C-alpha positions in Angstrom: -28.8 -12.0 -2.3 -26.9 -12.2 -5.5 -23.5 -13.9 -5.4 -21.1 -14.2 -8.2 -18.4 -16.8 -7.9 -15.3 -16.2 -9.9 -13.6 -19.5 -10.6 -10.7 -19.1 -13.0 -8.4 -22.0 -12.5 -5.8 -22.2 -15.3 -3.6 -25.1 -16.3 -0.2 -24.0 -14.9 1.0 -20.8 -13.4 -0.4 -17.7 -15.1 0.9 -14.2 -14.9 -1.6 -12.0 -13.1 -3.4 -9.9 -15.7 -4.8 -7.2 -13.5 -2.7 -4.0 -13.2 -4.4 -2.8 -10.1 -1.4 -1.5 -8.4 -0.6 1.0 -11.1 -4.1 2.3 -11.0 -4.0 3.3 -7.4 -1.2 5.9 -7.2 -2.1 6.7 -3.6 -0.9 3.2 -2.7 2.2 3.0 -4.9 3.2 6.0 -7.0 6.2 4.2 -8.3 4.4 1.5 -10.2 3.4 1.8 -13.9 1.2 -0.3 -16.1 4.0 -1.0 -18.4 6.3 -2.6 -15.8 3.4 -4.4 -14.0 3.7 -4.6 -10.2 2.2 -8.1 -10.4 5.1 -9.4 -12.5 6.6 -12.4 -10.6 4.1 -12.0 -7.7 4.1 -15.7 -7.0 7.8 -16.3 -7.6 10.1 -16.7 -4.6 12.0 -13.5 -4.2 14.8 -12.2 -2.0 13.6 -10.9 1.3 12.8 -7.2 1.0 13.1 -4.4 3.6 10.3 -5.5 5.8 9.8 -2.1 7.4 9.1 -0.2 4.2 5.5 0.5 4.3 3.8 -1.4 7.1 0.7 0.0 8.6 -0.2 0.0 12.3 1.4 1.1 15.5 4.7 -0.7 14.9 7.8 1.1 16.1 11.5 1.0 15.4 12.1 0.7 11.7 14.9 2.0 9.5 12.8 5.1 8.6 13.5 7.7 11.2 11.3 10.4 9.7 9.7 12.4 12.4 6.2 13.9 12.3 5.1 17.2 13.7 2.5 17.3 16.4 -0.3 18.6 14.3 -3.4 16.8 12.9 -2.4 15.3 9.6 -5.5 13.5 8.4 -7.4 16.5 7.1 -10.5 15.6 5.2 -9.7 11.9 5.6 -10.3 12.3 9.4 -13.5 14.2 8.8 -15.1 11.2 7.0 -14.3 9.1 10.1 -16.0 11.7 12.4 -18.9 9.3 13.2 -16.8 6.2 13.3 -17.6 4.2 16.4 -15.5 1.0 16.1 -13.3 0.5 19.2 -11.0 -2.5 19.2 -10.6 -5.0 22.0 -8.2 -4.2 24.9 -6.1 -7.4 24.7 -4.4 -8.5 21.5 -4.8 -12.2 20.9 -3.1 -12.4 17.5 -1.4 -9.9 15.3 0.5 -10.2 12.0 1.6 -7.7 9.4 3.6 -10.3 7.4 6.8 -8.1 7.4 8.7 -10.9 9.1 8.0 -13.4 6.3 10.0 -13.9 3.2 8.4 -13.1 -0.1 7.1 -16.2 -1.9 6.9 -18.3 1.3 3.9 -19.3 3.4 3.7 -17.1 6.5 5.1 -18.6 9.7 2.2 -17.6 11.9 -0.5 -19.2 9.8 -1.8 -22.7 9.0 -2.9 -23.8 5.6 -6.1 -25.7 5.7 -6.9 -25.9 1.9 -5.7 -24.3 -1.3 -2.6 -22.3 -1.8 -1.2 -18.9 -0.6 2.1 -17.0 -0.2 3.3 -13.7 1.2 4.3 -11.1 -1.3 4.5 -7.4 -1.7 1.3 -5.9 -3.2 1.4 -2.2 -4.1 4.4 -1.7 -1.7 2.9 -3.5 1.2 3.7 -7.0 2.6 0.5 -9.1 2.3 -0.9 -12.6 2.4 -2.0 -13.6 -1.1 -4.4 -16.6 -1.4 -4.1 -17.9 -5.0 -5.9 -21.2 -5.4 -8.9 -22.9 -3.8 -12.6 -23.2 -3.8 -12.6 -22.6 -0.9 -9.1 -21.7 0.1 -8.7 -21.5 3.9 -6.0 -20.4 6.3 -6.1 -19.9 10.0 -3.9 -18.0 12.5 -1.7 -20.0 14.8 -3.1 -19.3 18.2 -2.0 -21.3 21.3 -5.5 -22.2 22.4 -8.2 -23.8 20.1 -10.9 -21.6 21.6 -9.9 -18.0 22.0 -12.7 -15.6 20.8 -15.6 -15.8 23.3 -18.4 -13.4 24.2 -16.7 -10.2 23.0 -13.9 -9.7 20.5 -12.8 -7.6 17.5 -11.1 -8.5 14.2 -9.4 -6.1 12.0 -7.6 -6.5 8.6 -6.8 -4.6 5.4 -7.8 -6.1 2.1 -7.1 -5.3 -1.5 -9.8 -6.0 -4.0 -8.5 -6.8 -7.5 -11.1 -6.7 -10.4 -12.8 -10.0 -10.7 -12.1 -11.0 -7.1 -14.9 -12.5 -5.1 -13.6 -10.9 -1.9 -12.2 -12.3 1.3 -14.4 -14.2 3.7 -14.1 -14.5 7.5 -15.3 -17.8 8.9 -16.4 -18.1 12.5 -16.3 -21.7 13.9 -17.4 -23.4 17.1 -17.3 -27.1 18.2 -20.0 -28.2 20.5 -21.7 -31.4 21.6 -24.4 -30.7 19.0 -21.8 -30.6 16.3 -19.7 -28.0 14.5 -21.2 -24.6 13.9 -19.9 -22.1 11.3 -20.9 -18.7 10.1 -19.2 -16.3 7.7 -18.8 -12.6 6.9 -18.2 -11.6 3.3 -17.4 -8.2 2.0 -17.5 -7.7 -1.8 -17.5 -4.7 -4.1 -21.2 -4.2 -3.7 -22.3 -5.6 -0.4 -21.5 -7.0 3.0 -23.2 -10.3 4.0 -23.4 -12.6 7.0 -24.4 -16.2 6.6 -25.2 -18.4 9.6 -28.4 -19.6 11.2 -29.9 -16.5 9.7 -28.5 -14.6 6.7 -28.2 -10.8 6.4 -26.8 -8.5 3.7 -26.6 -4.8 3.0 -25.3 -2.7 0.2 -22.1 -0.7 0.6 -22.5 3.1 0.6 -22.0 4.8 -2.8 -18.7 6.1 -1.6 -17.4 2.5 -1.4 -19.5 0.4 -3.8 -19.1 -0.5 -7.5 -16.3 1.4 -9.1 -15.0 2.9 -5.8 -14.2 -0.5 -4.2 -11.8 -2.3 -6.5 -8.1 -1.4 -6.9 -7.8 0.0 -3.4 -6.9 -1.1 0.1 -9.8 -1.1 2.5 -9.8 -1.5 6.3 -12.4 -4.1 7.6 -13.4 -4.2 11.2 -15.7 -6.8 12.9 -17.0 -6.2 16.4 -18.8 -9.1 18.2 -20.5 -8.7 21.6 -22.7 -11.7 22.2 -25.0 -12.0 20.4 -24.6 -9.0 18.1 -22.1 -8.6 15.3 -21.2 -5.3 13.5 -19.2 -5.0 10.3 -17.3 -1.9 9.3 -15.7 -1.0 5.9 -13.3 1.9 6.1 -15.3 4.8 7.8 -18.8 3.2 7.5 -20.7 0.7 9.6 -22.2 -1.3 6.8 -23.9 -4.3 8.5 -25.5 -5.2 11.9 -26.3 -8.8 12.7 -28.7 -8.6 15.7 -28.2 -12.2 16.7 -25.4 -14.4 15.4 -26.9 -17.4 17.1 -23.5 -18.7 18.1 -20.5 -17.7 20.3 -17.5 -18.2 18.0 -14.4 -20.0 19.3 -12.0 -19.4 16.4 -11.7 -17.7 13.0 -10.5 -18.7 9.5 -9.9 -16.6 6.5 -10.4 -17.6 2.8 -12.9 -17.9 0.1 -12.8 -18.5 -3.7 -9.4 -17.6 -5.1 -7.4 -18.2 -8.3 -4.2 -16.9 -9.9 -6.2 -14.4 -11.9 -8.4 -13.3 -8.9 -6.5 -13.8 -5.7 -7.6 -12.9 -2.2 -5.2 -10.3 -0.6 -5.1 -9.2 3.0 -2.6 -7.8 5.6 -2.4 -6.2 9.1 -4.5 -8.8 10.9 -5.3 -8.0 14.5 -7.6 -10.1 16.7 -8.4 -8.8 20.2 -10.6 -9.8 23.1 -13.1 -7.3 24.4 -14.1 -4.1 22.6 -15.9 -0.9 23.3 -15.2 1.2 26.4 -18.9 1.9 27.0 -18.0 5.1 29.0 -20.1 7.6 27.1 -22.6 9.4 29.4 -21.1 7.9 32.5 -19.1 9.5 35.3 -15.5 8.6 34.7 -13.8 7.3 37.8 -11.1 5.0 36.4 -7.4 5.8 37.0 -6.6 5.3 33.3 -7.7 4.1 29.9 -5.4 1.8 28.0 -6.1 1.9 24.2 -4.8 -0.3 21.3 -7.0 1.4 18.8 -4.8 4.5 18.0 -2.5 3.3 15.3 0.3 5.1 13.5 2.2 4.8 10.2 5.3 2.7 10.8 8.0 4.5 12.8 6.1 7.8 12.5 3.7 9.9 14.5 1.1 10.0 11.7 -2.2 8.8 13.1 -4.1 6.3 10.9 -7.7 7.4 10.1 -9.2 4.2 11.5 -8.0 5.4 14.9 -10.9 7.8 15.0 -13.2 5.3 16.7 -11.1 5.4 19.8 -10.4 9.1 19.5 -14.1 9.8 19.2 -14.7 7.8 22.3 -12.1 9.7 24.3 -13.6 13.0 23.1 -17.0 11.9 24.2 -15.7 10.9 27.7 -14.0 14.3 28.1 -17.1 16.1 26.9 -19.3 14.2 29.4 -16.8 14.9 32.2 -15.8 18.5 31.7 -13.4 18.6 34.7 -11.5 15.5 33.5 -7.9 16.0 32.5 -5.6 13.4 31.0 -1.9 12.8 30.6 -1.4 11.0 27.3 1.3 8.4 27.5 2.9 6.9 24.4 4.3 3.4 24.5 6.2 1.3 21.9 7.5 -2.2 21.6 11.3 -2.9 21.8 12.0 -2.7 18.1 14.7 0.0 17.5 16.9 1.6 20.0 15.6 2.8 23.4 16.5 6.4 22.6 14.7 6.3 19.3 11.6 4.7 20.9 11.5 7.3 23.6 11.5 10.1 21.0 8.9 8.3 18.9 6.6 7.7 21.7 6.7 11.3 22.8 5.9 12.5 19.2 3.0 10.1 19.1 1.6 11.3 22.4 1.9 14.9 21.1 0.1 13.9 17.8 -2.8 12.4 19.8 -3.0 15.6 21.9 -3.0 17.7 18.8 -5.8 15.6 17.2 -8.0 15.9 20.3 -7.5 19.6 20.4 -8.5 19.9 16.8 -11.7 18.0 17.7 -12.6 20.6 20.4 -10.9 19.5 23.6 -9.2 22.3 25.4 -5.4 22.0 25.3 -5.1 22.8 29.0 -6.8 19.5 29.8 -4.1 17.4 28.1 -0.4 16.8 28.8 1.9 14.3 27.1 4.7 11.8 28.1 6.7 9.4 25.9 7.7 6.2 27.7 9.2 4.3 24.8 9.6 0.6 25.5 10.2 1.0 29.3 6.8 -0.3 30.5 5.8 -3.4 28.5 2.5 -5.1 29.2 3.6 -8.3 27.5 6.7 -10.2 26.4 8.2 -8.7 23.2 9.1 -12.1 21.8 5.8 -12.6 19.8 3.9 -10.4 17.3 0.9 -10.2 19.6 3.1 -9.4 22.6 4.6 -6.5 20.6 1.2 -5.4 19.6 0.0 -5.3 23.2 3.0 -3.1 24.1 2.3 -0.6 21.3 -0.4 1.5 23.0 -1.6 4.9 24.1 -2.7 5.4 27.7 -4.8 8.2 29.1 -3.9 8.7 32.7 -6.4 10.7 34.9 -4.8 13.8 36.5 
């Protein structure tokens, strides 16, 4: 497996030379090459409006734009039609970096080696790792061992030209000594390195020129002993046996001022996969955390299609099954606004399932806002657990 290590450590602080943000108008149409969105990227700046463009199922921002209850993904949803990633059912850690001040180290992370700061990249708050071979950071989780036999990890990453690409390190401490394995996604391939090593080329739609200068959604699904790696709509790598049960996770890799590692919207969850396809459905309800929306809107994110595809399959296999779709938010924003938003989101989910072939008569909707939390809203992961869509059997 060919690996290229980009080590470009300069004497002193250098202005970032890549103008990646201007090249991707779908990310930030307001940025031009002349102005350079990277200008002052690593300078401490005044805190920005943290609700501006965050991804995920976050509720209650300053943007009160409503969305109609019609499918909005178009062709983007179609490319996710075979997407089968389903996130875990309990959020262990979540951070979108919107609560952190630009130019500062994020509060919910621990620096192990190198350097990194939060900053706005192409209009999104992100964690930017700037120095280190290897730079390493880890989420602050209350327990040292929190992953276990089944878990999922999701994050979005931006790949500047010259970047090596973010790595995810799995760690475990045992009587036999420390174990470690890593997953690396670069512009050409995805690779796993552990007791065994595996790699696979990215599909043409993602590789080479199609990978840099864009945000990509990465999803990892571990179910002992197998590991699956997804990039955007494609499952790109399967590791049949990871030869370890990871306890914790670190993020990092080779970074420099000229080729930083950039990521955002980190979500770690226990469990994963409903495994209901082809079985008689008898449960009272399905609680999902995999249907995500643009901030404070009812626009469904394309990566939600793994969960939606699973719900469609369950309803196809159980033709008499009917669901009430319940939308839930965290307690950000006013109760009245959250109630309206949750109703709009439930209606958007119904509209999407109808567009996928489920009869409208089999689905009803209800918005419950922040009235039925599953967790305390005092932490990011608590809020993430409360933002959910439930399917109640009727």
